[in-house]
Residue, then its C-alpha position, 0 to 999 in steps of 0.5 A: m207888069y215887069a216884062q212889059e217889053v221884055k224880048s226874049t233872043g230866042k225865035g222860039v222853044k226849041s226841045l231837049e233833041e235840038m238841044e246842044p248838051q251845055e243847054r239840056a243840061f240847063q234845060e233838064k235842070i230847069d224842069a226839074d225845079i232846081k233853081i240856077e244860081p249866079k255862077e253856074w252856065m246858064p245860056e245867052g239869051y235867057r240871061k239878058t232875059l233875066i236881065r231885062q225883067i229884072s231892071q224893068h220890074a226895079h225901076s217900077e219900084i222906084v219910079g212908082q214911089l213918085p205918084e204916091g209920094n205927093w202925097i205923104t204929106r198930104a195924107p188925110t189922118l198923121e196915122r194915114k201918112a205914117i203908113l203912106l211913107a212906110k209902104v214908099q218905103d218898102e217900094a225902095g228897098h224892093g228896087l234894091y233888093l230886086y238892083c242886087a239880085a239884077e247885078t249877079l248876071g253881071i250888069s252894074r246899078d249905075q247900067m241899068t239906070e243909064q239905060l233907063l235915063s235914055g229911054k233904053a230900059k221900061y218902068s211898068s205903065i201904071f206909074n205913067y198916070p197922075t194922083l189926082t185925089w187920096a181916093d187913088i192913094g187908095a186904088i194903087g193899094w187894091l187895084v195896082d198892088g194887087a196886080a201886082i202881087m197876082n203877077q209876084v207871087p210866081l215869082q217865086r217859083c221863078s227858075y232863077g235863085p236871087y230873083s223868086r228869094a228876093m219875091v218871097r219878102i217883096c210878096k210881104e210887104e205888097s199884102f200889107h199895101q194891098r190891104q192899106g189900099y183897100d182899108i182906105m177905099m173903104k173908108l171913102v164909101k162908107g163916109t159921105t157921099e162927096q167921098k162916095e163920090m170919089a172912090q168911084d171916080a179914081l175905080n173909072r182912072w184906075w181901072q183900064p191901066s191896072l189892067m193893061m199891067f199884065g201885059p200885051s193879050d198873048k196872041d200880041s206876046v210873043h214870046s211869052a213861050q220861051s220865058m215860061a219854057w225857063g221857067i221866068k214866068q209861070n203862067t201867059n198874061d192873060e190867063l193873070r189878067q183872068k185873073f185879077v177880074d176875077q178876085t177884084v170884081p167880087q171886092a169891088e161889089y162888097l164896097g158897092l163901086t161899080v166897075p167901068d166896064p159895060d161887057l162885064r158878066w160873070n159867065e158860068e160855063k168858065g166859072g170867071y167874068d167876061f170883060g172888054e177889050v183892054d183899049w192897046s191903042e193907050f196901052y203901045e203909048v204910055l208905053k212910047g212914052n206918051g202918057p200922062c206923067n211920062a216926062e213928069r216921072m223920067a224928070a224926077r228920076q234924072k233929076a235924082w241922078n244928078d243931085g245924088a252925083w256928088f255922094r258917089e263921087g265921095l262913096m268912090a273917092h273913100a273906097k279908092k282912099r280905102e284901098a291905097r291903104k290898105v295896099a301901103a300897109e301890106 
């Protein structure tokens, strides 16, 4: 989900025999499951791929606050408000962890933000869909955060140390988010007929976008092999999508909800579900900036950046004064 637009600079996966000595030593370290740390040598393609993926992940966490943030004041109870507020706060923290991890690769937070605002950097396509009802908050927790966990648990084993370590805490908090969403759906399906219909409607609208979170199908994901060889990815897009479907369909059945896929059926031979093809035309349109809320999301991030200019300038002025005083004292 955090590499939907990541493109590796490599032309293919090299064998150890084809590598230069320094690159071979690097690859052997990854193959031995030894973490790569910031000051160690790494191929430029590895560094650039990580910057793109981690920054897209960080942007996704920050932009991901927006669909839920407008429901904090409208949540049905004080307890629900407090829980949702805590969740949105967690997502802000996740973004900060990840920006810090990306900065160890030689890019500044300002540069990453400028790339986002210019359209050069992306965030997960899922956050370009609107939250129309309270059930959407449940669907986001259950489906979106469930898909995120499916992606993030393997990232704890990422070959790059700072990214791997950041994911340990993030995964723990995402588990809370997923349970929070499922609990909302559980309450709705046990409520009135209208509430159960609202839950079903949310599932209908969020199912396909959730499947898109895992990125293009393997046959169209031409750079996955290199990312997996480098230990950045542990699983292919289609493997993770299949695991998500296999895990989520029984949960929907327990809720008494119907997954909106006429092609969905259990395949005894493979021990998993067959399901319909994702609408890839919609996926690519959203990535191009033509989703329901792309313009709204980017306008919100641009406003936040502009509104925070005075604070950034104040921090820089204070830092310069402190440095000047330090120099004068010496």
